[in-house]
N, C-alpha and C positions, 0 to 999 in steps of 0.2 A: 263140141267144142266150142264153136262160135257162142253159145251160152253161155258157158264157165268162162270168158274171156270177159265176156260185157259184164260178167258179176263180178269179177274181180278188177277189174278197171271202176265197176262202180264203188265199190271199197275203196281201193285206192285213193279213190274223189275224197270220197266223205272223211277219210283220215286225213288229206291233205286237208280239206276244209277246216279240220278241227283242230289240225297243226296251227292255222294261218290265224284263225281266231283266238284263238287260245295268246298267237306270239301279240297281234294287233290289238287285242282286250285284255284287260288285269281287273280283277277285281280283287280289290282290298277290303281286309280286318281293319281295325282300329290299331291293330298291336302292329299288325303288316305295314301298314301307313307310317306307323310311328318310327320305324325299324329302316324304312326305309326315305323317311327325312333325312334320320341319325346318319346314314351312308350318304347321303345326294346333296343335302342343304349347305348351299356354301358359305354362309357364315358360321356353320359345325366344321367345316373344311378350315378355314379361314383361324378360327380359334384350336383347331387342335394344332396347325403348323406354326401359332404365336408360342404353344406348348413346347413343343418341336426347339424353335427357335430359343428358349427360355433355355433349354438344357446345356445346349450350343454354347448361350453366354455363359451360364456357371461354369462351363467346361474351361472358358475362355479366360476369365477371375482371375481360376486357380492356377492357371499356366501363366501369369503374369506373376505369381509368388514361387515360381520352379524358377531354378537357372535357365541362362540364355549360353549357348554357344555361337558364336560365328567366325564363319570366315570369310578371307578376302584377300585377294589379290593382285597384282597389276603389273604390267610392264610398258616401258616407253622408250622411248626412240629417237635422239632429239638429231633432227634434221639440219639445225643451227642451234648451236651450244647458249644457254645466256651467259649473259658477261656483265660484270659490275664493276664501277670503280674501285679500285684499292691502291696504294703505294705501292711506288718501284722499285720492289725486293732488289734489283740489282744493280739501282745505284744505292740506294742504301749497302748494302752489303759493301760495294765498291768506297762507299766513300767511308765508314766503318775501318774497311783492310787499310786506309792508307792513313787514318787518322791514328792505328797504332804504330804502324810502321813512322809517322814522323815524331811521335811521343815517345818513343823508345831509340830514336834518333839514328835506328838502319838508314833511312832516308832522309838527304834533305828538305826540309819544309818548301812544297810546293801548292799552292792552294787550286793552281791551272786541271791541280790532278782530282780536284770533287765534282762529282757529277750532278747538276739540278736533282733539289729532289721536288717532283711530280706524280700527280694520279696515275694509273694509266689500267685500261678495261683488261680484265683477266678474267678467265673461265676456270671455275670449279668444280667443275660438272665431266661424267664421263657422257658417252654415248648412248649407250645400253645400261639402262635399271631394272631392277625387279625388284619386287618383294612380297609376301606372302606372309601374313598373322591369322592366329586364332587366339580369337579371346572368350573367357568366360566368366561369367556375370552374377553374382548372387544377392536380391536385393533382402538386407539387414532389417531394416526398417522402412516402412514408405506407408504411411495413413490410407492413402486414397487405395491402395492396392487391397490391404488387410479387409478395408472398410467396402471394397467391389466386390470382393468373394461373397461378405454378406448380402450385400443388394443385389448380387444378383440370384439368389437364392431364393429371395423374396419375390424377385421380378417373376421367377419361377411358379413360386403360391400363387400372384395374383393370376397368371397365366391361367392356371391350374383351375382358380376360382371363376374367374370368364368363362371358360368355357364351359361349370356349370354353369351358368346363368344364361349362357348360352343353350345349351340343353335344355335343361326347363323353359325357357321363351319356344323355342323351337315345342317344345312336345307340347305346351299349349295351343301355339298356334294349329300345329297338327288336328289336337282334338276339337279345338273351333274347326276349322276348316270341317275335318272329317263329319262332326255331328250336324254343322253346319247343311252339309249334301245329304247325309240322312235322314236329315227333319224336310229338306226339299222332298226327296226322295217317297218319303210318306208321306206326305203332305201329296203330294202327284198320284199316289196310291189311293187316297181317304177321297178325292177328287175323281178318278178315274170311278170307282165304288157308287160314290152318288151317283154319275156318270151313266153307268152300267145300272141303279137304281131307276132313274128317271126313265132309260130307254124302254126298262122292263115295264113300267107303270104306263109307257105310251105302246106300248105293245098292246097291254091287255086294254087300255082306250079304244084302240082302234080295233080292235077284237068285239068290242062293245057296240061302239058307235053303228060297225058294223050289220049286228043286229040288232041297232034299231033302240038301244037299252040304255046309250046314251046321249048328249046334244054334240053338235058340232063346236060347242064352244069351248067345253071341255076336254074335247080334244084338242083344238086348238090350245087351250092352257098348256095342256100335256106335252106341246112340241114345243112351245114357247120355252118350258123349266130345261127341255132339254137341249136347246139351242143356246141358253144362257149357262148351261155348265160347260159346255163344248171348248168356251175359248179360255176359262180357267184351265183347263186341260192343257193346251197348248201355252200357254203362260209360265206353268210351272214345269213342263219339259224343257222352256228355255230356260226359266231359271234354274234347272237341275245341270243345264247344262253350265250355265257360268259358274254354278260352287264347284264343280267338278276342276272347273279349267283354275278356281282359285286354290283348288286342295293342289293338283299338281303344280301350281308352282311353287306352295311352302313344301311340298316332299320332293320336290325338284327331279320330276321327272317331264320326259319333251311333251310340248303343248298340242302335239299332233297325235300323239298316242293316245289310245281309248281305253278310259278307265271308266271303272263302274265301286261304289262301296256295298258292303254287305254288311249288315247289324239290325239290333234292333234299339230303338230307344225306350228302353224299360225301367221301371220306377225302382230302382236298391236302396231298400230303406237303412241310411248309414247316421251314424252315432256323430251329429255336429258337436263340436269343440265348443267348451266355454270360451268366451271370448278373450280373458284375462289367460287362462293357458295359450289359446293361442298367439297373442300377441307378443308372449314370452318365446315361444318357437318361433315365430318371424323376427322378431329383430336379433337374436343369435345364427339363426338357419338360415334365414335370406338371402342369395345367393348373390344378389346384387348389394344389399348392407355388406357380406363380406366382402365381396371386392374393394368395396370404397374404403374398408378397412384394412387387407394389404396395400391398398395403394397411398393410407397416412401411413404405414412402416417403410414403403419407398419414399415418401416426400421425409420423413425423417432421416433415412439413411443419407440424403442427397445432401441435407444439411449438415451432416457431418462429415460427406465427400466433400463437401466445399471447405469447409473450418480445415480439412485434413492439410490446403494448401498453406495454413501458419506453422504447421510441423516441419521437420528436417528430414531429410532424404539418405539412407545410409546405404550402400552396397560396396560391396569386395569386389573384386577381379581381378585375373590372371591373364596372361597377355603372352603370348610366344609369337618372335616374330623371326624371319628368316629371307636373308637379300642377298643382292649383289649386284657389282659395277662392273663395265668396261668400254674399252673406247674402242676395243674388236670385240672378238665373240671369247675370249679367256676371261670369265669370269674371277672377281675377286669376291670370294661371298664369307659374309658372318652370320650369325644369329645372335637373338638376342634375346630372353627372360625377363616379366617384370610381373609381379606381385604388389597389392594394392587397395587401399581403399579410397573410397569415393563421398563427400561428403556434400549436402548442397542442402539450401535453406536460404527462404527468400524475405529479406527485410521488409523491402518496401515495393507494391509495384502499383501505387496511386488509389489503393483502395479499392482494389475490382475484387477480392475475395472476399469484404466485408459485403459489396453488393451482389454478390453472387448468393451470400450468406441471407439477406435482404431479401433475395427475389425469394428461395426455397421456403423461405419461413412464411412469404404471402402465400406459395402455391400451397402448403400445409393447412393456411387456415380455411384457404378455400376448397380442401379435402374435406375438414373438419364441416363447414356449413351444407356441404353436400350432402354429408351422411347424416347431418340431422334433418336437413330437407326432405332426406328419402325414407329417415326414420318417418316421419312426418306422415308422407306420403302412406308406407306399408302400412301403420296404425292404423289412418282412414278408411281405407281397403280392407283390411281386415274385418274392420267394425262390420261396412257396407256390407262385405259378400255373405258374414256368418247374417246379418239380419235378412238380408235377401234369401239363403237357407231357413232359415226360419219361416218366412213368409212363404215361400215358396211352397215347403211342406204341409204346408198348415189347408194352401190349394190344391194340393196332389189330392188327397180324398175325395173333395168338395168335384173336380173336375172328375173323377174317374164314376160317380155316382150320377155324376150331370150324363155321363155318356151311356150308363145303362140306362136311364131315365128317359135318353134320345131314342135310343133303338128302340124302347117299348113303343115309345110315342110313334115311330115308325109303321113298327109292325102293326099297330093300331089304325093307324089314318088306313092302311091298305087294305087290311081287314072291312071296316066301315066302308069304304069303299065298294070294294066287293059285294057286298051286303047291300048296298045302295042309300045305306043312310050317311054314309060320310060325300066329301067334293073334293074334287080333284086340288083346289086351294089349302085342305087340311094336308094332302101329302105334298103339296110344295114345299109346303112349311115346316112339314114334320123332319124332310129329307134337308132344308137349310140346316136347322137347326141340330141333327144327327152331324152334319159335317162341318159346322161349326163348334159341337161338342166334342169331338177327335181331333181336329186341328189346335183347340185349345189344351186339349187334355196330352199334345204332343209338344205343344209349345212350353208348358210346366215343366213335363218332363225336360226337357231339353234344357230348359234354363237352371232346372237344380243341376243336371249333371254338368254343364259350362260353369257354373256357379262354382262345384266343388272342383274342378282341375282348375280354375284361377285360385281357389283356397288353399290346393298344393304347389300351384308355382308361389304363389305369397309366402308358405310355411316350409319351403324348399326341400318338397316332397320329391322322391325319382325313385321311379320301378328299382328291383335289383338289373333287370335288362338293362336301363338304360344307366344306370350305376357301371353294371358293368364295361359297356361301349366306354363310358370314359376314361377308366381304366386303363384300357386296348393300347 
């Protein structure tokens, strides 16, 4: 019974270790790294929020062209009524009455009956007042409104292009960081294998020395070779941690999390496009260039928006008002209905409109210069990248053959030493050359992969998974 309990506890303990090791340590492939980055990268999140913001701006722009309906109401109570100077109606009426009686001969003329004409403070307001109104307004013509609808749609297109550009940039950065970590990891494996070869050789030399078949000097050489390689292992282990931290930053995961990469840096023979074809694709599909082209359209729309201030504005409106007033709470109510047209047009505003147009024209020219500069840069980068691909491709066969030769040379040096015809110096040199050959092969293939990743970014090429992410 006790043994079964211990066995169960051991199984639970092992499962817990496996669970937490999986939770705290994550091993990613390239595709998983890209998917993680597209989900977590803050720049991508900001770009997607810009798209959502632009969609709301399109709806807002359409809203300006739709009818607007406004309600308003107010109530006021005078604690002290306002007064104004006005002719004395009592004196005016009295004087007019006596004047008629005197003229008709009803009464004898008596000027003392006339009162002096003076102004008198009088109130024409009632204590309590209320008013409620409803108004409908429909814009019939406003160039700024109609232009704004088109500009908002172009702004949405710009935000989408910028999202694509940012996605392409993040994908390229992930590939660089991932393959950088993978390169360091495989170089670490090569160095560890080199160290293992040196340690195996040291073990054999010690055995020969104990049997008196080799000198102490050769054994010391074997020990020095081991100790010279060991620091490189520690150095690459630290470098691997640094490259993993960089990858964490790019894909947007916690720096305290445990992360590893899995995969191989293998050469795949791909067709390298012709420079002219690649340039044509890059100039038409590069996302950075496309973004600037759309920005140019927005600049043109802003010019049209600024010029729209020269045009008149025409709107139709209908208004219904219900109001009442009273000195007590017995209101006298009335209603009024109004329909009409509102027309406005600026004749002169100190040249502000023209100055705004001139500023927008300058902004347009700046964007055109940015497009030309980016095109020149893209052309240069495409040419350099394709030339590098051709150069690296020529090196691949050479480094592959060199690795085979180095492996063969190392095996021969070990065999010669075991047979007593070789030296430790031969083994040391062969081991170093084998490590160098494998490292060179890794570096060349790594450069080849990164060059193709850079070319994909320049040509605006994304995978179906990445395009589907953008469309979500």
